[in-house]
N, C-alpha and C positions, 0 to 999 in steps of 0.2 A: 503490501503501498505508502503513494507518495502520500507526503508530509503537504497536511495540508493547513492554513494560519490563516487567524481569522481578518478580516479585512480590518480593523481597531489595526491588529498586529505592523499586517503589510502597509497600512498609512504611514505607522509611527516608524514604523524601518528607513520608507522611504524620506520621512520627514528629517532622519538622523542627518540627508546629503547636505542639506540647507543649516541646520544646526551645526554640524563637523566643520559646514566654509567656511560662513562667516557672510559676516559682511563688506559690503565692496570687491568680492568676487571676482577674477578674470576667467573666462573664458578665453583658447589659445585654439586654434583650428593648424594641422601639419599637416603637410603632405607623406608621401608612403607609407607602409604601416605602424599600426600600435603596435606600441613595446609590449614586451608579457604585460605589466602589471602597470601602476602609478609610481609605482619607485623606482622604477628602474628610469632612467633619465628620459630623457621624449627625444624622438628621429624625427629626423625630414626637415623640412624651413618652413619656420613660423608661417606661416601666408596672416594668417590674422589676431587680433589681441579685444577684444572686447572688455571693458568694465560694464559689470550688470547689475542690476538692483541692487536695492537694498532690502527684504531680501528677497534672493537672487528667483524661487520661485512661491507662490501659496503654500498651505498644507493642500498634503496628495489625498487623493478623492479616488477608490475604487481601486486602494496600490499602487494607482500611476501617481508620481510630478511629474506634474506638466511647468518650469520653467516658464517667469517675463520674458519672452524672447526680446533679443537684442538688438538697439536701433541697426541699421546698415553702419557700414563701418566701410570705409577702402583701403582696399589689399597691403599688406607691405612685403611682398615680393609672389611672383610670377607660377603658379606648377600647378597642377590637381592635389583636391583636397583628399585626405587621404583617413584622419582619424580627431577626435577633438579630445580636447583636455581642459578639466574644469583645478582653478587652482582656487587655493586661500591670495588673501589680498598681498599675502605677500612675493606670491608671486614665484615661490618654489616648492610650496607645499601641493602635490596634486593630492583631489582629492577622488576625480572620478576622469575616466575616461568611454570612450565611446566610438560608435563608427559613424561618419558619413553619406550622407548619398544624396541623391532628387526626393528619391520615395523608399518607403522599408527600412529607411534606419533608424537609428538611435537620435541621431539627428537629422534635419532637410532642408538642404539651401536650394538655392535658389539655382547653382549652379556648381561644379564642382574642377571646370577650367574657371580658376580665380587666375587677376591679372593685378598685378602690381595697378595701384593706384586706384581701379575698379571696386563698384561696388561690391557688396558679398549679404547676402539675405539670407538670414537663419526662417526661414517657412514653418518648419516645426522641429519639436524638442522636448521626446518622455523617454523619464525611468519608471520601467516596472517592475516589481517587487512580480517571484514568485513563490507560489507555493497555494496558487486561487484554487 
């Protein structure tokens, strides 16, 4: 039998992402493949950096955390987006990372072909807790 968690517990676990990450969090989008985990140094080229709202997400619902989408920013470099990372305001403590795409990913962008100086738009972004 698979472990099943209550919606209340799943929401609490998802909300810990917001609590642990804290105020003025940074969202960075990189080229290339994601490292094995957040402890491993970022790889690829940093393409985008957003300073997020405080808190960066409202409370989770149905086991899903839906961060407030950041405003469009201009890209720092040209490459294909590969993954995203969430950092505390210190810019060095990674708290989460995930996939990017134009649909069906943890974070969906308007395009994966990022061009230096061009706008980058985050269309959707969610964290879903398992065990439903």
